VOGU-3710 file (C-alpha; in Angstrom, 3 decimals, decimal comma):
1> mcnivftvkk> 141,106/93,928/95,977  142,508/93,543/92,398  138,883/93,250/91,274  137,792/96,343/93,294  140,491/98,960/91,785  139,448/97,237/88,451  136,469/97,875/88,256  136,388/102,004/89,725  139,216/101,858/86,608  136,847/100,378/84,341
11> illnitrnkg> 133,811/102,676/85,591  135,618/105,633/84,704  136,971/104,425/81,355  133,111/104,226/80,495  131,847/107,076/81,536  134,954/109,344/79,554  134,129/106,603/76,786  130,605/106,946/75,683  130,378/111,277/76,710  126,852/111,328/75,191
21> rslilavfsf> 125,559/108,346/77,126  126,997/109,437/80,023  126,077/113,433/79,655  122,128/112,285/79,061  122,191/110,418/82,553  123,865/113,620/84,665  121,430/115,757/82,821  118,795/113,127/84,303  119,928/113,134/87,500  120,237/116,728/87,491
31> ltvffvgiyf> 116,851/117,815/86,437  115,053/115,117/88,824  116,866/116,464/91,926  116,364/119,976/90,515  112,699/119,703/89,762  112,179/117,557/93,443  114,327/120,204/95,012  111,833/122,708/93,921  109,057/120,451/95,005  110,120/119,593/98,630
41> gnlernhqll> 111,749/123,915/98,933  107,686/125,022/98,135  106,568/122,410/100,887  109,305/123,145/103,247  108,953/127,198/102,660  104,697/127,080/102,742  105,520/125,262/106,503  107,855/128,229/107,773  105,655/131,255/106,430  102,948/129,333/108,697
51> telgakipvt> 104,586/128,569/111,281  105,886/132,438/110,649  102,358/133,789/110,217  102,089/135,175/113,817  104,667/137,066/113,802  103,908/139,070/110,357  100,223/139,503/110,587  99,611/139,307/114,529  95,968/138,125/115,857  94,989/140,288/118,783
61> aavsnstgdr> 92,612/139,477/122,141  91,281/142,369/123,807  88,510/142,989/126,296  85,700/144,804/125,016  81,732/145,700/126,218  79,459/142,852/125,559  78,691/144,505/121,825  82,170/144,651/120,864  82,540/148,411/119,939  84,073/149,651/122,773
71> laglditekr> 88,055/148,090/123,764  88,954/151,406/126,282  87,310/153,659/128,666  86,192/150,473/130,005  85,067/148,818/133,534  86,762/145,909/134,268  87,279/144,329/137,333  90,786/142,556/138,740  88,881/139,414/138,509  88,378/139,536/134,306
81> igsflelglk> 92,468/141,251/134,406  93,208/138,170/135,891  91,615/136,069/133,858  92,658/137,665/131,111  96,426/137,446/132,210  95,702/133,856/132,424  95,237/133,333/128,251  99,035/133,198/127,709  99,133/136,290/125,860  102,614/138,178/125,009
91> ecvitaesyg> 102,510/141,970/124,992  99,870/142,063/126,884  99,393/145,925/128,029  96,879/147,157/130,728  95,663/150,327/131,615  93,674/151,828/134,587  92,050/155,932/134,636  91,631/157,580/137,978  91,606/161,218/138,743  93,257/163,397/141,563
101> nigatlente> 94,683/166,576/142,395  98,542/167,708/142,757  99,599/170,765/144,588  100,662/174,044/142,087  104,686/173,738/142,904  106,420/171,899/146,249  106,144/175,425/147,736  102,526/175,858/147,262  100,520/172,472/148,337  97,244/174,948/149,873
111> ervsvhltgt> 96,915/175,567/145,732  95,835/172,126/144,067  95,132/171,585/140,332  93,707/168,942/138,724  94,839/165,955/136,928  93,763/162,994/135,057  96,297/159,669/135,688  96,427/156,809/133,818  98,387/153,768/135,331  99,619/151,104/132,504
121> ntvssmdawk> 102,402/148,475/132,598  103,780/149,278/129,713  105,219/152,797/127,921  103,539/151,020/124,137  99,887/152,316/125,484  101,058/155,674/124,796  102,219/155,202/121,186  99,094/156,557/120,474  99,990/159,730/121,569  103,184/160,280/119,528
131> tefsqereqm> 104,987/160,322/122,666  108,183/161,895/123,054  110,219/160,837/126,144  112,738/162,856/128,135  114,285/159,433/129,210  115,907/156,642/127,667  112,248/154,575/126,302  113,768/151,257/127,921  114,306/153,538/131,590  110,958/154,610/131,366
141> eellsgekgf> 109,388/150,821/130,312  111,019/149,287/133,415  109,962/152,264/135,240  105,997/151,494/134,289  106,674/147,840/134,440  107,272/147,979/138,188  105,594/148,412/141,492  106,559/151,748/142,872  105,241/155,565/143,564  107,570/156,823/140,288
151> cllnenymqe> 105,598/158,666/137,506  105,846/160,260/134,591  104,681/164,008/134,588  103,083/165,720/130,623  105,125/168,787/129,765  102,501/170,146/127,741  100,417/169,909/131,161  103,442/171,404/132,644  103,628/174,416/130,689  100,067/174,961/130,387
161> rgmsyqvgdv> 99,349/175,818/134,455  103,244/177,341/134,769  104,442/174,268/136,785  108,328/173,957/137,006  108,906/170,416/138,680  112,266/168,881/137,967  113,199/164,956/137,955  113,519/163,654/141,375  110,811/166,022/142,963  108,150/164,551/144,871
171> ldinlyhaly> 104,033/165,214/144,418  101,376/164,637/146,903  98,590/162,996/145,166  94,606/162,974/146,107  92,941/160,002/144,065  89,692/160,251/143,167  87,663/157,474/141,101  84,919/158,714/138,650  81,498/158,067/138,586  79,837/158,045/135,076
181> ddfdgvsgfv> 76,051/159,022/134,042  73,914/157,084/131,934  75,427/158,920/128,754  79,100/157,944/129,872  79,573/161,472/131,576  81,787/162,062/134,761  78,711/163,234/137,009  81,034/163,238/140,271  83,739/161,770/142,010  84,945/159,796/145,264
191> eitsseleia> 87,628/159,947/146,896  90,090/157,173/147,613  93,453/157,956/149,776  96,169/160,329/149,453  99,703/159,452/148,366  102,658/160,572/146,624  104,535/160,280/143,283  108,251/160,796/142,472  108,988/162,119/139,357  110,985/160,067/137,252
201> gfyqtaqesa> 110,510/161,559/133,755  108,587/163,440/131,611  106,849/163,081/128,289  105,513/165,064/125,094  102,566/164,596/123,172  101,804/165,109/119,816  99,426/168,329/119,171  96,860/166,429/117,828  96,766/163,993/121,019  96,630/166,748/123,456
211> leaadivcpv> 93,093/166,147/124,544  93,806/161,703/124,603  96,738/162,219/126,907  97,353/161,805/130,439  98,685/164,067/132,479  100,482/161,781/134,534  101,315/158,483/133,660  102,008/156,230/136,793  102,973/152,082/136,852  99,267/149,943/136,943
221> awlarqyqea> 100,253/147,697/139,942  101,368/151,039/142,343  97,611/152,535/141,398  95,589/149,096/142,087  97,662/149,138/145,672  96,858/152,465/146,364  93,343/151,391/146,005  93,745/147,930/147,744  95,072/149,192/150,663  92,240/151,810/150,570
231> gekllyssak> 89,889/148,910/150,717  88,203/150,232/147,137  88,918/147,813/143,921  90,472/149,889/141,037  88,424/149,067/137,680  90,691/148,998/134,999  89,984/150,787/131,730  91,354/148,072/128,630  93,567/145,049/128,289  94,588/144,054/125,319
241> givenpleln> 97,660/141,654/124,261  98,904/139,820/121,348  98,683/135,708/121,084  101,343/133,357/121,389  100,327/130,835/118,962  97,711/131,644/116,648  97,590/128,316/114,742  95,965/126,914/118,170  93,208/129,744/118,251  90,687/127,555/118,887
251> glkskaeetg> 92,057/126,164/121,790  92,627/130,050/123,086  89,047/130,533/122,602  87,682/127,448/124,535  90,149/128,788/127,431  88,815/132,463/127,332  85,199/130,999/127,410  86,149/128,270/130,563  87,017/131,163/132,139  83,784/133,471/131,794
261> flqtdtqsmg> 84,477/135,773/129,085  81,527/136,601/127,045  80,964/136,464/123,481  80,164/139,579/121,505  76,633/140,270/120,717  75,739/143,531/118,799  71,866/143,147/120,258  73,327/143,398/124,068  73,572/146,428/125,908  77,129/147,236/125,409
271> grpgnalvid> 78,063/150,298/127,789  81,170/150,425/130,020  81,376/146,841/131,622  84,797/145,047/130,081  83,275/141,453/130,350  83,750/139,973/126,438  86,586/139,101/124,955  87,323/140,266/120,741  89,642/137,867/118,756  91,132/139,889/115,523
281> drffiqsasq> 91,674/136,785/113,822  90,282/137,508/110,185  93,434/138,408/108,258  95,330/135,541/109,709  93,264/132,587/109,256  92,300/133,989/105,693  96,400/134,074/104,867  96,764/130,627/107,066  93,847/128,752/105,362  95,562/129,680/102,155
291> lknsihllel> 98,810/128,672/103,409  97,260/125,285/104,655  95,423/124,475/100,971  98,456/124,866/99,442  100,439/122,522/102,123  98,037/119,974/101,635  97,858/119,977/98,075  101,671/119,602/97,563  101,397/116,738/100,365  99,099/115,085/97,945
301> frmpllllvi> 101,620/114,687/95,196  104,184/113,084/97,592  103,670/109,925/96,853  102,937/110,108/93,032  106,167/111,959/92,648  107,375/109,367/94,509  106,456/106,506/92,546  107,486/109,050/89,171  110,286/109,274/90,134  111,407/105,512/90,590
311> gisalvsffa> 109,493/104,766/87,352  111,231/107,153/84,882  114,718/106,234/86,887  113,438/102,253/86,279  112,919/103,243/82,471  116,126/105,556/82,031  118,389/102,328/83,533  116,761/99,883/81,755  117,017/101,748/78,213  121,050/102,595/79,270
321> mcsrkqeiyl> 121,773/99,016/79,957  119,838/97,434/76,764  122,069/99,431/74,623  124,960/97,898/76,234  124,019/94,480/75,618  126,489/93,484/73,226  129,110/94,858/75,847  127,236/92,456/78,487  127,193/89,681/76,372  130,856/89,901/75,605
331> ercmgrkraq> 132,588/90,438/78,843  130,225/87,433/79,854  131,935/85,319/77,075  135,079/86,207/78,220  134,615/85,326/82,093  133,901/87,931/83,975  131,343/87,720/86,780  127,523/88,654/86,782  128,099/90,255/90,066  131,279/91,980/88,968
341> iaaelsgehg> 129,507/93,143/85,566  126,413/94,617/87,874  128,405/96,121/90,291  130,518/97,762/87,202  127,105/99,072/85,808  125,413/100,473/88,954  128,751/102,093/89,951  128,782/103,885/86,662  124,711/104,642/87,293  125,887/105,762/90,687
351> vlsllggaaa> 128,497/108,168/89,834  126,776/110,186/87,302  123,909/110,072/89,527  125,953/111,996/91,917  127,505/114,404/90,019  124,019/115,374/88,291  122,332/115,295/91,681  125,212/117,448/93,540  124,969/120,117/90,529  121,573/121,063/91,658
361> lqitegnrgl> 121,892/121,045/94,966  123,764/124,458/94,111  120,566/125,859/93,254  118,229/123,714/95,040  116,087/125,566/98,114  115,379/124,363/101,035  117,229/122,419/103,761  116,508/118,925/102,500  119,354/118,878/99,527  121,416/115,861/101,050
371> filalflgiq> 117,980/114,120/101,615  116,583/114,425/98,243  120,411/113,524/96,727  120,772/110,560/98,927  117,214/109,025/98,567  117,532/109,762/94,441  120,972/107,865/94,565  119,340/105,007/96,453  116,528/105,012/93,552  119,152/104,994/91,070
381> tvtslaaaiw> 121,317/102,212/92,230  118,646/100,275/93,159  117,156/100,744/89,667  120,028/100,750/87,989  121,177/97,290/89,660  118,106/95,468/89,218  118,440/96,142/85,264  121,929/95,027/85,290  121,362/91,798/87,375  118,237/90,943/84,621
391> lslenpmkif> 120,882/91,824/81,949  123,827/89,700/83,118  121,152/86,848/83,752  120,326/86,168/80,008  122,276/84,013/78,345  125,582/85,838/76,159  125,419/83,302/73,194  122,689/85,092/72,477  125,647/87,831/70,613  126,357/84,460/68,334
401> srme> 123,019/84,072/67,500  122,435/87,633/66,610  126,504/87,657/64,320  124,444/84,304/62,288
//
């Protein structure tokens, strides 16, 4: 116990007595931990950026026609929609178009007015119309994600036709499926069924979006059920979503191919059938490739950096010990044991390394600061202990031969 206390006191005395040498060792430790911290911080930051890249540069996937030049106004079968949803995308937006007519007023249902109806599963499908809702957006989102017979009515449409419906009113609606000619124009209608929709709210659109906006928006699940109960198949008009993990794009593309989605071909017929899948990953792949190249380059230098730190630490420890040869020889002549001398010298280096490295941690980025400090302290302990043992093994009588 006394030897340990003496050694500790001797370590502290040597540090304060040799301020210049102690400062050099502390600064060396500071700089080593600082620059290694910068290296690992850059590596960690690049990994984090690659992981979060999908949120910053979303990769979208959408059903298109065979040429890939059309993402809306398609004819997508229910089976194809099912395959699309099985791809595991997030924030999926599904729409379907239908036509119909409703009573001009609640009191006069004999006089009918035509309506263009859109079924959807989310209010985000209406964002292109720059929509303003009479109710909270969250309430409208919950409404459209369900399958009950509620709807949102376009206030612009109501004003043009002098209607005065209120929230809670029930519309009797006749649904029709549109027939299209070779030029994609509506050539006729096929009656599907008659049903009812309760008005849950209203929405207004920007003036420039008035022609694109539907007159009535309802849950797409409700619209699909009306067609199904009438023995008809609903053709969806669009389907898009965001890739959950863009780093696994190859797996997603393989799965899409297995489920029957075609690759786009500009030489194909195109038209309305939605049978292909378009994945907009150009910007993501470009950015991800740059990050992966940076990560690969940094990882190539990991082992050389470790060897460099070990080599420099060994040299610093060796030269620091060599400057104290006479002191070591005198202590050996006075009867101090080799182990005590080695422990004292190694402990002195360890304390200075800890002080310098701990100071560097305060300005080092990344979450691996403690790991870097522990690794450096381990290297310093080994190199300084090796140098101390080597010097303590030399014949202490050399000091007298030099004095002669």
